[in-house]
C-alpha positions in Angstrom: 14.9 -30.3 2.9 17.5 -27.6 2.2 17.1 -25.6 -1.0 19.8 -23.9 -2.9 19.7 -20.2 -3.3 18.1 -19.2 -6.6 20.7 -17.8 -8.9 20.7 -14.2 -10.2 18.8 -13.9 -13.6 16.6 -17.0 -12.9 13.0 -16.6 -13.9 10.3 -17.9 -11.6 6.8 -18.9 -12.8 7.6 -17.1 -16.2 7.1 -13.9 -14.3 9.7 -13.0 -11.7 13.3 -12.2 -12.7 15.6 -12.7 -9.7 18.2 -10.0 -9.3 20.0 -10.7 -6.0 19.7 -12.0 -2.5 19.1 -9.0 -0.2 18.6 -10.7 3.1 17.7 -13.7 5.2 14.8 -12.7 7.4 13.2 -14.6 10.3 11.0 -16.5 7.9 13.4 -17.3 5.0 15.5 -15.9 2.2 14.7 -12.5 0.6 15.3 -11.6 -3.0 15.1 -8.5 -5.1 13.2 -9.3 -8.3 11.4 -7.8 -11.2 7.7 -8.6 -11.9 7.2 -8.8 -15.6 3.4 -8.8 -15.3 3.2 -5.7 -13.1 6.3 -4.2 -14.6 7.7 -3.1 -11.2 10.4 -4.1 -8.8 9.3 -6.4 -6.0 10.7 -8.4 -3.1 10.3 -12.1 -3.1 10.5 -13.9 0.2 11.1 -17.7 0.2 9.3 -19.0 3.2 11.2 -21.6 5.1 9.9 -25.2 5.0 9.1 -25.3 8.7 7.1 -22.1 8.4 5.3 -23.3 5.2 3.8 -26.2 7.2 1.9 -23.8 9.3 -0.3 -22.5 6.4 -3.9 -23.7 6.8 -5.8 -22.5 3.7 -5.8 -20.2 0.7 -8.4 -18.1 2.6 -5.8 -17.4 5.2 -3.3 -16.3 2.6 -5.9 -13.9 1.3 -5.9 -12.2 4.6 -2.5 -10.8 4.0 -3.2 -10.0 0.4 -6.0 -7.7 1.5 -3.7 -5.6 3.8 -3.4 -2.0 2.8 -1.5 0.6 4.9 0.9 3.4 4.0 3.4 2.1 6.5 3.4 -1.5 5.2 4.5 -3.0 1.9 1.6 -4.3 -0.2 1.4 -8.1 -0.3 1.0 -8.8 -4.0 0.9 -12.6 -4.2 1.7 -16.0 -2.7 2.8 -18.8 -5.0 4.5 -22.2 -5.0 7.6 -22.9 -7.1 9.8 -26.0 -7.2 8.2 -27.2 -3.9 8.8 -23.9 -2.2 6.4 -21.2 -1.1 7.1 -17.6 -1.9 5.4 -14.3 -1.2 5.8 -11.2 -3.4 5.6 -7.7 -1.9 6.2 -4.1 -2.9 9.9 -3.1 -3.1 10.4 -0.3 -0.5 13.1 2.1 -1.4 15.5 3.7 1.1 17.8 2.3 3.7 17.1 0.0 6.7 17.5 1.6 10.1 20.0 -1.0 11.2 22.3 0.2 8.5 21.5 3.8 9.4 22.5 3.1 13.0 25.8 1.7 12.0 26.6 4.8 9.8 25.0 7.6 11.8 24.8 6.3 15.4 21.8 7.0 17.6 18.9 9.3 16.6 17.3 12.2 18.5 14.0 11.8 20.2 12.0 14.1 17.9 12.9 11.9 14.9 12.3 8.7 16.8 9.0 9.7 18.2 7.7 10.6 14.8 8.8 7.2 13.5 7.3 5.5 16.6 3.9 7.1 15.9 4.0 6.1 12.2 5.0 2.5 13.0 2.4 2.2 15.8 -0.2 3.3 13.2 0.8 0.2 11.2 0.8 -2.1 14.3 -2.6 -0.8 15.3 -3.8 -1.7 11.8 -2.3 -5.2 11.8 -3.5 -6.0 15.3 -7.0 -4.8 14.4 -7.4 -7.4 11.7 -9.6 -10.4 12.3 -7.7 -12.5 13.1 -4.9 -10.2 14.2 -1.7 -10.2 12.1 1.4 -10.5 14.3 4.6 -9.2 12.7 6.9 -11.2 15.1 10.2 -9.8 13.9 10.2 -6.0 14.5 13.8 -4.7 14.6 15.8 -1.8 12.9 16.7 -4.1 10.0 13.0 -4.5 9.2 12.3 -0.8 9.1 13.0 1.0 5.9 13.7 4.8 6.0 13.0 7.0 3.0 15.2 10.2 3.2 13.0 11.9 0.7 9.8 11.7 2.8 11.5 11.2 6.2 9.0 8.4 6.6 9.4 4.7 7.6 7.9 1.4 6.5 7.7 -1.8 8.5 8.8 -4.7 6.2 9.2 -8.5 6.4 6.3 -9.4 8.6 6.1 -13.2 9.0 3.1 -14.8 7.3 2.5 -17.7 9.7 1.3 -15.4 12.4 -1.7 -14.3 10.5 -3.1 -17.8 10.6 -4.3 -20.5 13.0 -4.6 -19.3 16.5 -3.4 -22.7 17.7 -0.1 -22.1 16.0 1.2 -19.0 17.6 4.6 -20.5 18.5 7.5 -19.3 16.3 10.5 -21.0 15.0 12.8 -18.0 14.6 14.4 -15.6 17.1 16.1 -12.2 16.5 18.5 -12.1 19.5 18.0 -8.9 21.5 14.7 -8.0 19.9 12.6 -11.1 20.5 10.7 -11.3 23.9 11.0 -14.3 26.2 7.8 -15.9 25.0 9.2 -16.2 21.5 11.6 -18.8 22.6 10.1 -22.3 22.1 11.5 -23.6 25.4 13.7 -22.5 28.3 16.7 -24.6 27.2 16.7 -22.7 23.9 17.1 -19.4 25.7 20.0 -20.8 27.7 21.6 -22.2 24.6 21.4 -18.9 22.9 23.2 -17.3 25.8 25.8 -20.0 25.8 26.5 -19.5 22.0 26.8 -15.7 22.6 29.6 -16.4 25.2 27.7 -16.2 28.4 28.6 -18.7 31.2 26.6 -20.2 34.0 27.4 -18.9 37.5 30.7 -20.3 38.8 31.7 -21.6 35.4 34.7 -19.8 34.2 35.8 -22.4 31.8 34.2 -24.0 28.8 30.6 -24.1 27.8 28.2 -24.9 30.6 25.2 -27.2 30.4 22.4 -24.7 30.9 19.3 -26.7 31.6 17.3 -24.4 33.9 17.4 -21.4 36.2 19.2 -23.2 39.1 22.1 -24.1 36.8 22.3 -20.8 35.1 21.8 -17.2 36.3 20.7 -16.2 39.7 19.0 -13.0 38.7 15.6 -11.5 39.4 14.5 -11.9 35.8 14.7 -15.6 35.8 11.3 -16.3 37.4 9.6 -14.1 34.8 11.5 -15.7 32.0 10.8 -19.2 33.2 7.1 -18.4 33.4 7.0 -16.7 30.0 9.2 -18.8 27.7 7.2 -21.1 25.4 3.8 -19.5 25.8 3.8 -18.4 22.2 3.6 -15.0 20.7 0.7 -12.6 20.4 0.2 -8.8 19.8 2.1 -8.1 23.1 5.2 -9.8 21.6 5.2 -7.2 18.8 4.9 -4.5 21.5 8.1 -5.7 23.2 10.0 -5.8 19.9 8.8 -2.4 19.1 9.9 -1.0 22.4 13.4 -2.6 22.1 13.7 -1.2 18.6 12.9 2.3 19.8 15.4 1.8 22.7 18.1 0.9 20.2 17.4 3.9 17.9 17.4 6.3 20.9 20.5 5.0 22.7 22.5 3.5 19.9 22.9 0.4 22.1 21.5 -2.9 21.0 19.6 -4.5 23.9 21.6 -7.3 25.6 20.7 -10.8 24.8 20.5 -11.5 28.5 17.4 -9.7 29.6 18.9 -9.2 33.1 21.6 -7.0 31.6 19.3 -4.5 29.8 19.9 -1.0 31.3 16.6 0.9 31.6 16.4 3.7 29.0 15.7 6.3 31.8 19.3 5.7 33.1 21.0 6.8 29.8 22.4 10.3 29.7 20.4 11.3 26.6 17.8 13.9 25.9 14.6 11.9 26.6 11.4 13.2 28.1 9.8 11.2 30.9 6.6 10.5 28.9 8.5 8.8 26.1 10.7 6.9 28.5 7.6 5.6 30.3 6.1 4.3 27.0 9.3 2.5 26.0 9.8 0.9 29.4 6.2 -0.3 29.5 6.7 -1.9 26.0 9.8 -3.6 27.2 8.3 -5.2 30.3 9.4 -8.9 30.5 5.9 -9.9 31.7 3.6 -9.6 28.7 0.7 -8.7 31.0 2.5 -5.5 31.9 2.9 -4.3 28.3 0.4 -2.5 26.1 -2.1 -5.2 25.0 -1.8 -4.4 21.3 -0.9 -1.8 18.7 -4.1 0.1 19.2 -3.3 0.8 22.8 0.3 1.6 22.0 -0.7 4.0 19.2 -3.1 5.8 21.6 -0.4 6.3 24.1 2.0 7.7 21.5 -0.6 9.9 20.0 -1.6 11.1 23.5 1.9 11.3 24.9 1.0 14.0 27.5 -1.9 12.0 29.0 0.1 9.1 30.4 -0.2 8.6 34.1 0.1 10.2 37.5 3.9 9.9 37.5 4.2 12.3 34.6 1.5 14.6 35.9 3.2 14.8 39.2 6.5 15.6 37.4 4.8 18.5 35.7 3.3 19.8 38.9 6.7 19.8 40.6 8.3 21.6 37.7 6.0 24.6 37.3 6.6 26.8 34.3 9.6 24.7 33.2 10.3 24.9 29.5 9.8 21.3 28.4 10.0 19.3 25.2 11.5 21.9 22.8 12.3 20.1 19.5 10.1 17.1 20.4 7.4 15.9 18.0 4.1 16.3 19.9 1.4 13.6 19.8 -1.7 15.8 20.1 -4.2 14.4 22.7 -7.8 15.0 23.4 -10.4 13.2 25.5 -12.2 12.1 22.4 -9.4 12.6 19.8 -6.3 10.9 18.5 -5.1 13.7 16.3 -2.3 14.4 13.8 1.3 15.3 14.4 3.4 18.4 14.1 7.1 18.9 14.5 7.8 22.0 16.6 11.0 23.7 15.6 13.3 25.0 18.2 14.3 27.9 16.0 10.9 29.5 16.2 10.9 30.0 20.0 11.8 27.4 22.6 10.1 29.6 25.2 6.9 29.5 23.3 7.1 25.7 22.8 7.7 25.2 26.5 4.7 27.3 27.5 2.4 25.5 25.1 3.6 22.1 26.4 3.1 23.2 29.9 -0.4 24.3 29.2 -1.2 20.9 27.6 0.1 19.2 30.7 -2.1 21.4 32.9 -5.1 20.5 30.7 -4.4 16.8 31.0 -4.2 17.2 34.8 -7.6 19.0 34.8 -6.0 22.3 35.8 -7.8 24.3 33.1 -7.5 27.9 34.5 -3.7 27.4 34.8 -3.6 26.1 31.2 -5.5 29.1 29.9 -3.3 31.5 31.8 -0.2 29.9 30.3 -1.6 30.0 26.8 -2.2 33.8 27.1 1.5 34.1 27.9 2.3 31.9 24.8 0.1 34.1 22.6 2.1 37.2 23.7 5.4 35.5 22.9 4.4 34.4 19.3 0.9 35.7 18.4 1.1 34.4 14.9 1.6 30.7 15.8 -1.5 28.5 15.7 -0.4 26.0 18.4 -1.6 28.0 21.4 -5.0 28.7 19.8 -5.5 25.0 19.2 -4.5 24.2 22.8 -6.8 26.9 24.1 -9.8 25.4 22.2 -8.9 22.0 23.6 -8.6 23.2 27.2 -12.0 24.9 27.0 -13.5 21.8 25.4 -12.1 19.5 28.2 -13.3 21.9 30.9 -16.8 21.6 29.6 -17.0 25.2 28.1 -18.2 24.0 24.7 -19.4 27.5 23.6 -16.0 28.9 24.6 -14.2 26.2 22.6 -16.3 26.9 19.5 -15.8 30.7 19.8 -12.1 30.2 20.1 -12.1 28.1 16.9 -14.2 30.7 15.0 -12.0 33.6 16.1 -8.8 31.7 15.2 -10.2 30.9 11.8 -10.8 34.6 11.2 -7.4 35.7 12.5 -5.6 36.8 9.3 -2.2 37.0 11.2 -2.1 33.2 11.5 -0.9 31.8 8.3 -1.8 28.4 6.9 1.0 26.4 5.5 1.6 22.7 4.7 3.6 22.1 7.9 0.8 23.2 10.2 -2.1 21.6 8.2 -2.6 18.9 10.9 -3.1 21.6 13.6 -5.7 23.4 11.5 -7.4 20.1 11.1 -7.3 19.5 14.9 -8.7 23.0 15.4 -11.9 22.4 13.5 -12.1 18.9 14.9 -12.4 20.3 18.4 -15.2 22.5 17.2 -16.9 19.5 15.7 -16.6 17.6 18.9 -18.1 20.5 20.9 -21.0 20.8 18.5 -21.5 17.0 18.7 -21.7 17.1 22.4 -24.1 20.0 22.3 -26.4 17.9 20.0 -26.0 20.4 17.1 -25.3 17.7 14.5 -25.5 19.9 11.4 -22.9 22.3 12.7 -20.8 19.3 13.9 -20.9 17.9 10.3 -19.7 21.2 8.9 -16.8 21.5 11.4 -15.6 17.9 10.7 -15.8 18.6 7.0 -13.6 21.7 7.5 -11.2 19.5 9.5 -10.9 17.1 6.6 -10.5 19.9 4.2 -7.5 21.3 6.1 -5.9 17.9 6.7 -7.0 14.7 5.0 -4.6 12.4 6.8 -6.6 11.7 9.9 -9.3 9.0 9.6 -10.9 10.0 12.9 -12.1 13.3 11.4 -14.2 11.2 8.9 -15.2 8.8 11.7 -16.8 11.5 13.8 -18.3 13.2 10.8 -20.1 10.0 10.0 -21.3 9.9 13.6 -22.6 13.5 13.3 -24.4 12.6 10.1 -26.0 9.5 11.6 -27.2 11.3 14.7 -28.5 14.1 12.5 -30.7 11.7 10.7 -28.6 11.1 7.6 -27.5 7.4 7.9 -27.1 6.9 4.1 -24.6 9.8 3.9 -22.9 8.6 7.1 -22.3 5.2 5.3 -20.6 7.0 2.4 -18.3 8.9 4.8 -17.6 5.7 6.7 -16.4 4.1 3.5 -14.0 7.0 2.9 -12.7 6.5 6.5 -12.2 2.8 5.8 -10.1 3.7 2.7 -7.9 5.6 5.2 -7.5 2.5 7.3 -9.9 3.4 10.1 -9.4 0.7 12.7 -12.0 -2.1 12.8 -13.4 -1.2 16.2 -14.1 2.4 15.1 -15.8 1.0 12.0 -18.1 -1.1 14.1 -18.9 1.8 16.4 -19.9 4.0 13.5 -22.0 1.1 12.1 -23.7 1.0 15.5 -24.5 4.8 15.2 -25.9 4.2 11.7 -28.1 1.3 13.0 -29.3 3.4 15.9 -30.3 6.2 13.4 -32.3 3.6 11.5 -34.0 2.4 14.7 -32.3 -1.0 14.4 -31.7 -1.0 18.2 -30.8 -4.7 18.6 -28.1 -4.4 15.8 -26.7 -1.2 17.4 -26.5 -2.9 20.8 -24.8 -5.9 19.3 -22.2 -3.8 17.5 -21.5 -1.8 20.6 -21.0 -5.0 22.6 -18.5 -6.2 19.9 -16.6 -3.0 20.4 -16.6 -3.5 24.1 -15.4 -7.1 23.8 -12.5 -6.3 21.4 -11.4 -2.7 21.9 -8.8 -1.4 24.4 -9.5 2.2 23.4 -11.1 3.9 26.4 -12.7 6.7 24.5 -14.3 4.3 21.9 -15.5 1.9 24.7 -17.0 4.9 26.6 -19.0 5.9 23.5 -20.2 2.3 23.1 -21.4 2.1 26.7 -23.2 5.4 26.6 -24.9 4.5 23.3 -26.3 1.2 24.8 -27.4 3.1 27.9 -29.1 5.7 25.8 -31.0 3.1 23.7 -32.3 1.3 26.8 -33.3 4.5 28.4 -35.2 5.8 25.4 -37.0 2.5 25.2 -38.0 2.7 28.8 -36.1 -0.5 29.6 -34.7 0.7 32.9 -33.9 -2.7 34.3 -31.8 -3.6 31.3 -30.1 -0.2 31.5 -29.2 -0.7 35.1 -28.0 -4.3 34.6 -25.8 -3.1 31.7 -24.3 -0.1 33.4 -23.5 -2.1 36.6 -21.0 -4.1 34.5 -19.0 -1.1 33.6 -19.5 1.6 36.3 -16.4 0.6 38.2 -14.6 -1.2 35.4 -10.8 -0.7 35.4 -10.8 -0.1 31.7 -12.2 3.4 32.3 -10.5 6.3 34.0 -12.1 8.0 37.0 -13.8 10.7 34.9 -15.7 8.1 32.9 -16.5 6.1 36.0 -18.1 9.1 37.5 -20.1 9.7 34.3 -21.3 6.2 34.4 -22.3 6.6 38.0 -24.4 9.6 36.9 -26.0 7.5 34.1 -26.8 4.7 36.6 -28.3 7.2 39.1 -30.5 8.6 36.4 -31.6 5.1 35.4 -32.7 4.4 39.0 -34.5 7.7 39.2 -36.4 7.0 36.0 -37.3 3.5 37.3 -38.4 5.1 40.6 -40.6 7.7 38.7 -42.3 4.8 36.9 -43.1 3.3 40.3 -44.1 6.6 42.0 -47.3 5.1 43.4 -45.4 2.4 45.2 -43.7 4.1 48.2 -41.4 1.2 49.0 -40.3 0.8 45.4 -39.7 4.5 45.0 -37.6 4.6 48.2 -35.6 1.6 47.1 -34.8 3.1 43.6 -34.1 6.5 45.3 -31.5 4.9 47.6 -29.7 3.2 44.7 -29.6 6.5 42.8 -28.4 8.3 46.0 -25.6 5.8 46.4 -24.3 6.6 42.9 -24.5 10.4 43.2 -22.8 10.3 46.6 -19.8 8.6 45.0 -19.5 11.6 42.7 -20.1 14.0 45.5 -17.4 12.4 47.7 -14.9 12.2 44.8 -15.4 15.9 44.2 -14.5 16.7 47.8 -18.0 17.2 49.1 -19.0 19.6 46.4 -21.1 19.3 43.2 -23.1 21.1 40.6 -26.3 22.8 41.7 -28.4 20.2 39.8 -26.6 17.3 41.5 -27.1 18.9 44.9 -30.7 19.4 44.2 -31.2 15.8 43.0 -29.4 14.5 46.1 -31.7 16.6 48.3 -34.8 15.2 46.5 -33.6 11.6 46.8 -33.0 12.0 50.6 -36.6 13.4 50.8 -37.8 10.2 48.9 -36.1 8.0 51.5 -37.6 10.1 54.3 -34.3 11.5 55.5 -35.5 15.1 55.7 -32.5 16.4 57.8 -30.1 15.3 55.1 -32.4 16.7 52.5 -32.4 20.0 54.2 -28.6 19.8 54.6 -28.1 19.6 50.9 -30.6 22.4 50.2 -28.6 24.5 52.6 -25.4 23.6 50.6 -27.1 24.7 47.4 -27.8 28.1 49.0 -24.3 28.4 50.3 -22.5 27.3 47.1 -24.9 29.1 44.7 -26.4 32.1 46.6 -27.5 33.9 43.5 -29.7 31.0 42.3 -33.3 30.7 43.2 -33.0 26.8 43.1 -31.5 26.4 46.6 -34.2 28.5 48.2 -36.9 26.7 46.2 -35.6 23.3 47.3 -35.3 24.3 50.9 -38.9 25.6 50.9 -40.1 22.2 49.7 -38.1 20.4 52.3 -39.5 22.7 55.0 -43.1 21.9 53.8 -42.4 18.2 54.2 -40.8 18.7 57.7 -43.8 20.7 58.9 -46.3 18.2 57.4 -44.8 15.5 59.6 -45.6 17.5 62.8 -48.8 17.6 64.7 -51.1 20.3 63.3 -50.7 22.6 66.4 -46.9 22.4 66.2 -46.5 23.5 62.6 -44.7 26.7 61.9 -44.2 28.0 58.3 -42.2 31.2 59.1 -39.0 29.7 57.7 -40.8 28.4 54.7 -42.1 31.9 54.0 -38.6 33.4 54.1 -37.2 30.9 51.7 -40.2 31.0 49.4 -40.0 34.8 49.1 -36.2 34.7 48.4 -36.9 32.1 45.7 -39.5 34.3 44.1 -37.2 37.3 44.2 -34.4 35.5 42.5 -36.7 33.7 40.1 -38.2 36.9 38.9 -34.7 37.9 37.6 -34.4 34.7 35.5 -34.8 34.9 31.8 -37.2 32.6 30.0 -38.8 31.4 33.2 -40.3 27.9 32.8 -39.9 26.0 36.1 -43.1 24.1 36.9 -41.9 23.5 40.4 -42.1 27.2 41.1 -45.8 27.1 40.1 -46.3 24.2 42.5 -44.6 26.1 45.2 -46.7 29.2 44.6 -49.8 27.1 45.0 -48.6 25.7 48.3 -47.8 29.2 49.5 -51.2 30.6 48.4 -53.0 27.7 50.1 -51.2 28.5 53.4 -52.1 32.1 53.1 -55.7 31.2 52.5 -55.6 28.9 55.5 -54.2 31.7 57.7 -51.0 29.8 58.4 -48.8 32.6 56.9 -49.5 36.3 56.1 
C-alpha cells in the first residue's frame, strides 16, 4: 500500500503537529513536527510498510527507546497512526554534512578526525547493545553538524536492524555508501549500475542485461562482490559506510557506485597522515572479514591512532625526527587507556607538536629512551605546555617504570608554569589517569582511587576514568562503593563489556569466584578490545591460582596464550603466567620426581619462548628461574649456562653467583666421592656473600641454605 504524504498542519494522535517533510531516509518519510505533550520540536519518521513487517514485538521497540548517547538523537516513542508506523525522535539542530560538502567542499583532516572519533563513540555504543543496533544508513546526509559546538550527531538509524537476528537483510540502499552485502541479490547491484549509466563490457549501446559477473564487468572486485552480496548486514556493514563517509568528507569525492572504480584515499593529493588513511582503507575493505569487526574496535583504533600496525611504525622509524601531524587532532593512546581528545594548534608551535608526536610514536614502538630524549627537547621548546609531560608519564608507564611515571605526574601537577584551561582539561585528566594506572599495577589501590578521582575532577567526559576507579575500589576491598562508581560510569555510556568486567572485579572482591569467572568469560566471548580481554584472562588466571586450582589455570591459559586476539606483549605475559602455573603445580608435587620434572619442562618451554623472543636475554629473575628449571629436569650444564649468563648480564648482583654455587653443588654431588672438587663452589659462594652483604633489607632464605651447605663442607674438610 502507498500512503499519501501527511499535509502540513495535520495533527497526529492529538499530539504531533506536522510542520513539513524534511527528507526521505532509507526507512521512510521524515517530518519535522511539534510534540504538544513534551512541548518541543521533534522528528517523525514514517516507517515504510516493508520495514514495518520486520518488527517482532514491543519489547524490541523498547530497545531503541532506551538508547541514550550524546551523539545520537533520543528515541522518544513508537506509535501507529492510520495503519502506519512512526517513530518520534529529538530534533537535532544544525546542518547535515552532505549540505555542508556542497557549500564548503571537502574538510581538513583535523576536523574530520575529531568527527570520526565522536561518531565512532556512538557506533561503539550501538554495537555494544544486546542485541546490537545496526544503523545501516551512515552517510553525510545522516550526520548533523552543530556550528556552535563543532560537534556531530548521527541521525536516522533504521529501526529494523535492532531486531530479529534472522532478519538482517535490508530493503534500502544508499548508492556509494552501502557495502556489497547490503544488496539483496547480485542482479540488484548490476541493475543499480545500469540505472546509473554503466554498461556491460563490449556494450556501447542501450541498456545491457546484467545478470552476473560474466556478463558484466571483468574486474578484480567481482569475485568479492559475488561472494558478499546478499549475506545481510551486521556491524561490519556500518564500518564500511562509516569509512566511505569519512572518505567523502576528506576528499570531497563521493565514492563511485561501481566498487572497482573507487580510488584509494592514499592516492589523493591531500594532507592525510598514514595512520588515518590506514583506518579508512581498512573500513572500506569490500570483504567484511577485513574490516574492523564493530564500532568498539573502530573506536579503539581512532582513539589509539598512533598504535596501529607495523607499517606505520616502520614509517616513523624511516623518518626520524620528522615533524609530523601538526594541526591534527590526536587520539591519545595507552596500553590500558582509551583517553580523551585534544586539538593541537599549529599556531602554538609546529616544531613542538612534531617532537611530541614523534615521541608518542617511539613509545608505541617500544623505543622508550628515544621517546624520553625527544620529550626533553619538546620541553625546551615550550616548557609551559602540558602535552610533553603527559607523554613522558605515559612513556615511563609503558616502559615499566611505574614510580617514574607517578613522580612525573606529581611534579607536573606542582608545576605552576603549566596553566589549566578548558581546552587542555582532557590532557590533565589523562595525566592523573596514568598515575592511577601505575598505582593500580603496583597494588596501591587507595592511591589509585585518589588518582582516578583527580582525573575525573579534571575532565568528566571519559567513562574509563570511572571504570578504573571502580576497579581500584573493588580491589581495595570497597565493592559497594565500586558499584556506585560503576553506576556513574554507566550513566556516561560505558560500554557493556567494560561494565561486565567491573562487575567481575566486584564479584571477585566479594569472593564470588564463580560469578567473576563467568562474567570474565562473557567479556572474552563478546569483546574485541584487547586490553579488556587481557584483564579478563589475567583475572581468571589469578582466581584459579589463588584457589590452588593449577590444572584449571593451565587449561584456561592454554586457550589464550597464543591467541591471535592478543599482541605479542600480552602473549609473552600469558606465557609467563602459564610458566608460573606449571611451577606451582610442580611445587605441589615436589615429592614425585617424575611429576616435578614434567611440570618443570612445561614451565621451561614457556619461559624459553620469552627468552628467545627477547633475543636470548631476560630479566635476572627469569634467568634464575630457567636455571632452576633446567636443574629440575637434570640438565645441569644448561642450568650452569644460565647461571653464567646471570653473572655476565648482572655482575653487581649476588643472585647469579648464588645460583651458580647451587648448580655446582648439584654437579659435584653427581660425581664419585673421590672426584668431587668444591674449589669453584667456594669462589662463587664467597662472591655471593660479598655482594649480598651490600644488599639492603636482606631476606633471602636461599642464602641461609647456601651458608649451611658451605659450613657443612668446611666441617667435613672439603673446603677451607
